Every structure is written in structure tokens, then in C-alpha cells.
Residue, then its C-alpha position, 0 to 999 in steps of 0.5 A: m500500500r501507499i500510506a501517507l504519514f500524518a505526523t501531528c503537531m505533538g509528534d513534530t514538535m515534541f515526540p518525533n520518534a513516534a512518527k519516525s517509528t511509524a514510518l520505519l515499521l510500515t516500511r519494514l512491513g513492505h509498504e511505501v510511506v510518503f510524507p505530504p510536506g504541506q501538512t499542518c495541525c488537524g485543528q482539534m485544539h481549535v474545535n475543542t476550545g470553541y474556535q470552530p471557524d478558525a479550524l476551517p483552513l486547517v481542515a481544508n489543508y488536511a483534505d488537500n494534502f491527504g486527498d490525493t487518490s494515489i494515497d491508499a491510506v493515511v496513518a497517524p500515531s495519535g488517536s485524538c488527531v484521528g478522532s478529530v479528522r473522522h468526527q470533527h472535520e465533517i462538522v467544521a466543513s458542513r458549518y463553515g465550508s463549501a459543498a466541495l470541501c464536505g466531499q473532500v472531507e468525506t473521502v479523506k476521513a474514510k481512509t485515515y487511521e490510527l496506527s493500531e487500526l491500520l495494522v489490525d483492521v486494514l493490513g490484517v497483521t498483529d505480529v509485526g516482528a517486534y522485540y522489546p525485552h522490558r516490563v510494560t504496561y499499557h494506558p488506553t487513551c480516551h480518544s482512541l478508546r471512546m471516540l475511535g473504538v480501537g478496543d484491544k487492538p493495541l494490546q493484540l499487537l503488544r502481546a505478539v511482541r517477543e520478550i515483552d513482559l506486558v502487565e495489566l494496568p489497574e483501572a486502565d480505562s480511567c482518564c489520565g487527566f490531560g484533555g488538552t486545555f482541560a489540564i490548564k483550566n481545571a488544573e486541580t482536577s487534572t492533577a488528581m486524575l493524574a495522581d491516580k493514574i501514576r499510582n496505578i502505573g507504579d503498582t505494576g512495577a513496569e519499566y515503561c508506560c505505553a500509550s498511542d497518544s503522545s499528549c497523554l504520554m507527555h502528561i503522564g511522563g511529566g508527573m512520573t518525572r516529578l516524582q522521580m519514579g524511574t518509569q519511562t513513557v514510550h509510544l506504541a509505535e516505538i515498541l512495534a518498530s523495535v527489533e532485536s538489532t535496534v534494541e541492542v544498539n540502543a541498550 
């Protein structure tokens, strides 16, 4: 397949390894990965904070960059950004855009996938040949779980990783408390939710907390660093892209 990579704002600025790992993984699986250079933000933060008209240029830009008929699928290492493309873009286009844009949005959203969706549902693979000899617990992010309904697809992929010690996270489906600007506007509530999440992660004894959204990993990782827990965060794509030779080099 010819797959376009949507790196996302967070991936581009703070977690580039998530996007790089996605490209490496899909290339290793035999697919052509392309990177439309004109891509920008998906507009999620504008919509979520009540600035829907301001998201229109971003929605149009996404449709322009990823609507190319030569692109079979679009993948993003972010459940929240894919959730925005699949659910919010249509709303913005229908309220503030043209009929032509609405058509473009319908076409491109139908081929946009979060990484685990693409691997399991589209490519039909759960064992990607990964190797990760570490104790890992998985945090299912709210947008991937509730908006996209990815279910246990990330766990299916993780269970097939060689040498991984995958441990269940207590109260796994509880929110980590980030929620974008929620963490700023409701700092005390967000901090309390984060404390619960971090305590549960600590109880697993995991070396790494894995998730499929860099924003949640940023929030969780910041909290664990402040407490000097020693547990690190890692994106799902980074684990799936790891093979025995790369693990040995990075050890």
C-alpha cells in the first residue's frame, strides 16, 4: 500500500520518534510511506476550545494534502488527531465550508487511521516482528478508546511482541487527566486524575508506560518525572518498530 504519514503537531514538535517509528515499521512491513510536506495541525485544539471557524483552513489543508487518490491510506500515531479528522472535520466543513470541501472531507476521513487500526483492521497483521525485552504496561487513551473504538487492538499487537513482559494496568480505562486545555483550566482536577493514574502505573512495577497518544504520554511522563519514579513513557509505535538489532544498539 501507499500510506501517507500524518505526523501531528505533538509528534513534530515534541515526540518525533513516534512518527519516525511509524514510518520505519510500515516500511519494514513492505509498504511505501510518503510524507505530504504541506501538512499542518488537524485543528482539534481549535474545535475543542470553541474556535470552530478558525479550524476551517486547517481542515481544508488536511483534505488537500491527504486527498490525493494515489494515497491508499493515511496513518497517524495519535488517536485524538484521528478522532478529530473522522468526527470533527465533517462538522467544521458542513458549518463553515463549501459543498466541495464536505466531499473532500468525506473521502479523506474514510481512509485515515490510527496506527493500531491500520495494522489490525486494514493490513490484517498483529505480529509485526517486534522485540522489546522490558516490563510494560499499557494506558488506553480516551480518544482512541471512546471516540475511535480501537478496543484491544493495541494490546493484540503488544502481546505478539517477543520478550515483552506486558502487565495489566489497574483501572486502565480511567482518564489520565490531560484533555488538552482541560489540564490548564481545571488544573486541580487534572492533577488528581493524574495522581491516580501514576499510582496505578507504579503498582505494576513496569519499566515503561505505553500509550498511542503522545499528549497523554507527555502528561503522564511529566508527573512520573516529578516524582522521580524511574518509569519511562514510550509510544506504541516505538515498541512495534523495535527489533532485536535496534534494541541492542540502543541498550
